[in-house]
C-alpha positions, 0 to 999 in steps of 0.5 A: 533498475530500482533499489531492492536492498531496502525492506520498505514496501514498494506499494501499500494495499488498501481496501476501499468502500465507497461512501454514500452519495457525497461522502468520500470512500473509506480507506483501510490499509490491509497490506503491502507489496514488495518488489522481487530482487530481479525487478520482474514481479512483486509479492503482495502480503495481505493482513486482511482479505476484504469480502466487499469493497475494492483493493487499491495498490498505491506507491509507498512514500515514507513520511519525512522525519520532523526535526526535533530542534 
């Protein structure tokens, strides 16, 4: 079972538009997904709803804090 006590999202949601021929796609973060306490589902919270492109859900990986020493 996964840790459900954290308020951090389990996944981030991106809207991706394909680039022109050799260009990479354009990724824009549009939301997050949170695991249910029972571990059997997720809630997806979107800040925007794309009218074109596709939605990609990627596992959230917090950035490591850099030492200020």
